[in-house]
N, C-alpha and C positions, 0 to 999 in steps of 0.2 A: 505494500499499499503505500508509503514510503517511497519506494523508489518510482513509483506511479506517479506520486503526486509531486516528486524532483522531476519528471519528463514534461506531464504536463505545463509546468511553471516554464520549464526552457522552451517548449513551441510556443508558448504564449508571448515569451520576451524575444523568439526568435523572428514570431509572424508583425512583432509592434514594430522591432527595428529594422523588419523588409520596407514600412511601410513608409513613402515618401514626404507622406507630411509632415514628420519628424528631424530636427537639425540635429548634426552629432557633436561628439564632444570630443575634443583629440588631447590626448597626453601624452605631449613627446619626451620619450626617456631617453633621443638622441638625435642632435641638433645637427651632426656633422665636425662639431668642437670638440675638444674635449676628449682627441683616443684615449688617454691614457686610463680610460675610465674603464675600458676596455681589456680584461684580464686573460691568459692564457692555462692559470688557475694549475699550472705543471712547475714542477724544481728544472733547474737548470738541467741535469744529470736526465731527467725524462723526456725534455726537450732535445736533447742533444743527442738522444738514443733513438728518438723518434724522427727527428727531420734533420734536414743536411742543411735546413734554412728556414728560420721563423721569426717573421717582422710582425710587430702592432707600430705601424706607421700616423703621423697626422698630416692628411694632405689636404692640400688647398684647390682652388679653384676647377671645382666648387668645394667648402670644406668637407673634407670625410676621414673616416676610416679607413686608411688600406693596411688590406692584411692578405702578405704575402709567404707562403707555405711551402717547400718540399719535403713530402715525406721519405721515408727512409724504409720502416717497413710497416705503415699503418695504412688504411681504409679510411679512416675520416679522422675529423680533425675539429675543435670548438672552441667557441670563445665566449666568453662571459664579462656580459654588460651587469655589474653589480647596481641595479638600482632596482628599490622593492616598487608592486603594482599591490594596492591594495585595495582593487575593486574589480568586481567583474568587468566583464568587458565583451564586444561582437566581434573582435576583432584587434588581433596589432597586425600592423603594416611594416615592410623595411623596405626601402628603397636601397635598391642595391646594382651594382655594375661588376657585371663578369671580365675582366681581363686578363684571366688564364684559361687552364683547361678547361674544358666541358665537368660540370658533379650534379650533384644531388643537394639539394639546398632545404633545410628543415632548421627548426626552434625547437627547445623545451625549456621545463622552468623548474624550480623547485617550489612546493609549496607550504605552507606553515606547519603542517606535519614530518616536512622533510623526504615526501614521496616525489619522483619527479616527472612531471607528464611533460607528452612530444607533441610534435604532428603529422601529418602529413607529408611527404616528398616534395621539390618542385623541383623540376630539371632546371638550370641555367646551361647553355649552351655556350660555346667557347666564344671569348671575344666576342660578347654580347652588348647590347646598350645596357642603359638605366630602363630599370624597371621597377613594377612597385610587384613585392611578393606579399600576399596577404595570408594571414593564418587565421580562419572565423573559428570562434569560440568552440562550435559542435565539432569541429576536426581534432581538437586537445583531446589524447587519452592517455591514460595511463603509460608511462614506457615499459617496452619490452624487460629491460632489466632493471626494473624496481617495481615496485609495490604500492600500495593503497588501501590499507586497511578499512576507511569507511567507505572507498572509492568517489569520495568527491573533492575537486579540486577546490583546496581551502587556503583561502585566502588571511595575511597579505603573504603575497610570492616573493621570497628574497632575492629573485636575480632573472634578466632575458637573455637566455646563449643562443649563439646562431651555431647551427654545425653544418658542418661539408662533407656529408658522403660519397663514396664511390670514388674516392680519390687512390689516383695510383702510385706505386714509388717511382721515384726519378721526376716525376712530373711537377712544372712548377703552377702554382695556382694563385691569382691575385684575385681580391675583391676588394671592391670599394662601397662603404655603407653611408649615404649621405642622411638616413632619417632611421628612425624607430617610434613608431604612434603606437600610442592604444586607442582603439577608437572605442566609444560608447553613444549611447542614442545622447542626446540632449535629456537632461533629466529636467524631470516636473518641478514647481514652484511653490514653498509650502511658507506663508508668512503667518507669523506666533499671534495670536489676537488677544491669549488671557493668559497669565504665569502667575501662580501662587506659588511661591517657595518659603520654607523656612528661610533665616536670616542669617541664623547662626545655628550648625550643627554638633553633635557628640559622637565621633568615628564609634562603632562597634551597635547604634540605635537607627530606630525607624522614625521618617518621619511621613506625613500626607503634602503631596503635590497635586494641584488641578492645572491642568494647560489646556489650554484649546487652539488648533490650528485650521487653517485652509490648506485646501489642496490643489493646485489645479489641474492635477488629472493622474490618474494613481502610479503607484512604487512598481517598481518588477522586483527589487530588493527587499528584502523583510528585514525588520528588526526594527524597532521604536526605543532609543534612549537615552538616557542625560548623560553627556559628557558635560565629565569634570576638568578643566583644562588650568593649568599654571605653566604663565612667560610661553601661551600659547603652546603648552605639549601635552598632550591628552595623558590625565594622569590614572584615570578611570574611570569606566562606561557604568550604569546600573536601567539594567531596562525596565521597561514602561510597558504596561498593559492598559489594551484601548477598552474606554467604559464605550464608544459609541462610535461610529461613521456617518453623518449625515450628506446623503448621496444626494447629486445633483448638479445643474451648470458648475463649470471651475468655480465661479464664484462663491457659491453654496457651498458647494461641498467641504464639509468640516469634519475633524477627528478632535475627540474626548479623549483626555487621559484625567482617570481621577484614583490615587490610591496610595499606598505605602512604600518608601524608599529607604534601603536599609544602608545608611554609611559604612565602608569597609572599617572592620574594628583595626587593622594597620594603616588607616591613611594615613597621610602627612600632618601637621597643624597647617592653617595658613588660610589665605585668601582666594578661591579658586572663582574660576569662570563658568560658570554653568549654562551649557548650550544643548540645543535639543538636535538628535541625530534621526531622521528620520526618513529612513530607508536610505536610497542615491539622491533623495532630494537634493536641492538648494535651499536652506531655511533660509528666511528673514527673522530674525529674533527682536527682541525688546528695540524701540525705535528704528528698525528697517535693519538691525545689525545685519551683515551679511554672512557673518561668519555663525548665525544662529544665537545667539548668546542672548540670555533671558534675563541677565542678572549676578550678581556675586554674593555667595558662601561663606561664611566663617565657617570652618570647620576646627573642631577640638579635638587632639589628637588622645588617646591615649598613654597613658603614662606604664614604660615599659618596667619589670620586674629585673630581676638580676641573674645573669645566667652564668655560673661555673662549669667549664668543660676540661677535664684534665685525662692524663691516660696514665693506669694505676694499676700493679700486678692483683688479681683477683682471682683466686684457685688458683695460682701460680702461671697465669696467662696476662700477657699485657691488656688491659682492657680501657675503653673508653665510659668515661663518667660523666652524665651529666647533673649537675646539681647533687652529687653524690647518690644519684640511681646508677649503676652499671648498663649499660647499652652494648647490644649486639654490634654496632657499628656496620651492618647494612644500609648501604646506601643510594638512591639512584643517581647517576651523573646523566648529564643529559647537554649537548649541542642547543638541540634546539626545544625550548621550553614550552608546555602545551599545557593549557589547562586541563583538557581531557584527560592526558597521562597523568598527570599530576593525581588527577581525583583517583583513578585507578589505581595507583599506586598504595594513595591512601585507604582505599576500602581493602588492599594487601595486607594493611596493617604495616606499611613502613612508614617511617617517622624524621628518617635524615636522607637528605639531599644535595647536590650540589650543583651550578653551573657556574658558565662562562660569564668572565667578568675582567677589569684592569682598573689599579691606577691611573696609569697613563697614557699607554698604548698596548695594543693586543696582539696576537700574531691569528697568522691561518685566517683573518676575519671573523675571529671567534664573537668579538662583543665588539661595540664602538670604541671610539677613541674616548677616553676621559679628561685628558690632558689635551685641551684644545687649541690654548693659548697659553704665553708664559706664567701669568695668574690668573688662570683660567679654570674651570673643572666643571666637567657636566656626569654628573650620577645619574642622570634621570634613569639609564637602559637597567644599571642595578636596580634601583627602587621599582620599578617596573617588574621586571622580573623576580624579584621578593615577592609583591602583592599579586603575580600571578598567581604563586606557590601556596601563598597564604590565604589567598581565598580560596583555594582549594582545599586546603587541609590548613587550618589555623591551630593545629598544634605541632605543625612541622619545625623540626630544627636542619638548620644548612650549614653550610661551610662554602663562599662563593671559593669557586677557582680561578685565579688570579696570575693572569698571561704578564712576564714583567719582559717590557721591548721598550720604545723609545717612538715617539712622532718624530714621522719625518721633518718635519719643521726644527727638532730640535737635531737630530741629526745632521742638518745641511749647516747648522752653527758651530756643531761640533764635529770638526773632519778630523782631527786627530784619534777620536774616540772611537769611530766607526770601524768595523772587524773590514779586515783588508784580506782578501786571498791571493794565493800562489797561483794565475794560470798554468802556469809549466814552465815561462821563460824565468823565473826570477823576480818578476817585475810586478810586486803588489797592486791590484785596482780593487775596487771597493765592493762585498759581497750584499748582492743584493736577495734579500728572504721575500717569502710571498707574499704577497700583495706590491710588490715593486715599491719596500723600503730596506732603508740601509739597517744591518746590524748593529746594536751599542755594543760593544766591547765590555765583556766579564770585568777587562781588569780596568776601567776605568772608574778612578774615585767620583770622576765629576757625573758620570751617569748613575753611580752607588747613590752619593748623595740627592739629586732629582727623582730617585727612584723611592727612595726612604722617603720622600718630602711629599709625594705623591699616597703610598701608604698614609702615612700619617693624615692626609687628607680625607682618604676615602674612610678609615677606621673612626673619626673625628665623626664623618657624616654617618656612617652608619649607629655608633655611640648616640648620637642625636636623633634617632629617627625611632619612631614606634612600633619596629621591628629588633631593636637592640638587643633584646633578650632572645629572639630566635635563632641569634646567630652562637654557636659553637667556637668557632676559627677559622682558618684562615688556609688553604692549599695555594702554594706558591709554584707557579711552572712559566721556564721561559726555556729557550733554545730552539732546536729540533723536536718537532713531535709534541711539545712542552716538557720534556723528559729530562732538559739539562743535557741533555747529548749536543755535542759543541755545535754551532752554527757551521752548516754547510753539509752534515754527516749524510743527510738524504742525497745530497745533490752532488757526493764526490768530492765535493769542492775544500781545498786545505788550508785553513785559516791559524792563528791571527795574527797578523804583520804589522796589524796598526802600531802608531806610534806609542801608546799607552800600554800596549802588550808587550811589546818588545824591552820596554823600561823594567816594566812589570817582572820578567823574566829573568833581567839583569840582577836587580834585585833579590831574585829568588837564586841564583848562581852565589852572588857574595854572601849571603845569610850559609848556604851550604858547603863553598869550598875557603870560604874565608879571608882567602891570597889568590892574586893572580898566578902565581907559581904553581900553587896546587890545580887548580881550574884548568893551565899549562897541561901539566901531568894530566891528569883526568881525562882531557880532549886531543891529547897529543898534537899537539899546537904549540909551539915554542913562543907565537907573537900574539896568543890571544890574551884578549883583557877583558876586566868586566867591562870596562867603557865601551867596547865594540863588539862584546861576543852577540852574533845576532841568531835568531827564528831560523834550524835549517830549513834550507828550499825545501818546497814539495818534493823536486826527483831524492833528493839527499834524503824524505822521508818516507819513501817510497822503497826505496832501496833495503833489504833486507839479508842477512846472511843463513838463515834458513827457514821459509816460507812468511810467518809474519813476524819472525824476531830478530832482535836486533843484537849483534856481537857487543860486549863492553869494552873491547879494545879497540873497534875502530867506529862502532855507533853512537858513543858516549853522547853527544852532543843530541841528537836524536830521541835516545832513554830519556836525557834531562828533561827535553822539552816536554815530552809524555806525561814525565812524572811532575813537574810545574803546571800543565793543565790540570791534571787531577788535581793537585790541591788549589787550583784555582777555581775551580767547579763548586769544589768542597767549601771554600772561604766564603765565595757567592752568596749559596746557599745559607749558609750563616749567619753572614751581613743581615740578610732579610728576615733570617728568621729568629735573630735575637732581637732586631728592631722591632719588630710585630711583637714579640713576647715582653719587651717595655713600652708597648704606645698600650697593650691590653691589660698592663699590669702583670700579667701573669694569670692571667683568668680564662682565657682561650687556647686552643691548640695549634698549632702551625704543623704541615707537611708538606713535604716535594717527594717528588719520583725522583730516584735514583739508584 
């Protein structure tokens, strides 16, 4: 029955948008400029193994993405535009020109549940002119390589991806993309006639609201909500139940809501702008406000209690204790927080959770940049994810998984503090991590200080929040795959030749050998000194006496650098773990992959 209802609604939608009497709304995802927003989502090692040429460039006259590649041993390629799509659509259109060999062109996306959906393929002849390729809503389906438990394309979508299929090794492919548009029917317009809201509310309590709005034509998308916003950002949404609908001509069609809304228990205190969301309609709020704003409401937050988390021996086993009570430590870890899945785990009795966040900059796109400018932090996504969890399970505890990186603007301002790699010629160049950003050197004291400052800001933000007593600790991650493996490990790159790492390595050598003479004897080099000892080159580090083993008689510089790197990783983790313990007065746990 549910599926039949969905099909009927979809058919009504398709029929509606096919009607020539309604204009269309176009959301531009890409206008031809800013090609850097497109990403291969492949590390350097994978790119090198799959393609002899891979370029993502900005073209001009007209402005466009220029995508060039020559496959080695693969028969498809894809390119990701990391722009979210918030609402359903009738089609996504791509203005494209194929200047290379013929291929099959398609698209895919990842929905809010993490499932991938794709489209039918469209043939692009070789060396063809500009054309619009349209991917209608009705052609999108679950990708064969994916799955979707609920069978729905759940919004928001995290990205739009173009795919080149049926590509042949050794042939050159070249596409220009000048525009990507999301097409929807022109939305109906609603005008609020009456709005009765409380001026002050308390978190966790319910209140009566009365609303009346007219609507010039029916909405296609379901969902009536009161949106609570701060500084333009949506903080939470409360569902509304329609009391009745008065049908008639557009000027007379009216909708009434009257009932109770419950303010989330963990809502932050302060003044919120409250707006009406009515499907996809454009809502004119109080005084004709184009953002649908009805007025301001002051939220009084809950006062959090005190939570102390620690690890103690219990029945001979290290055990997590929360407020003196032993816990089994089983937790659900997610990269794609979902209210439905949080509720599923709550029903299964799981009370401990973790999700991605960052005090500064994340890696792999796991969370939004928090350190947005030298003196400005934005932890709104952390609040949003915490609220999502706690609305689904008010009794949950969680520990955010904090990726420690550096914003690109910081790296650009600190060229001596970013990781350098040896491409094989002994001339180091910057290592570019996932997402097109340089990576900070763990040897950098400037980066350590900046990251500790970010951690201090994040922890202070959490401690001042209504959900402070639901946080039991912090999981700190960095480097390759969050596991404190050295930058470049998966990309088969050899690092870190940055000035700060060279200087720290020399300090380590001085502490170990004490005198230049001892260093010269160990390295079998009568001219080497602490002042000019360098990190062995890629060629030197790749050489080994037996398999991967170094001979201490000839490979001592490499052995020393490997030992130093091991110490550096441990020291970096300890620096941040010690800082968090101090910031939380020893009342929260700290962990790391190691």
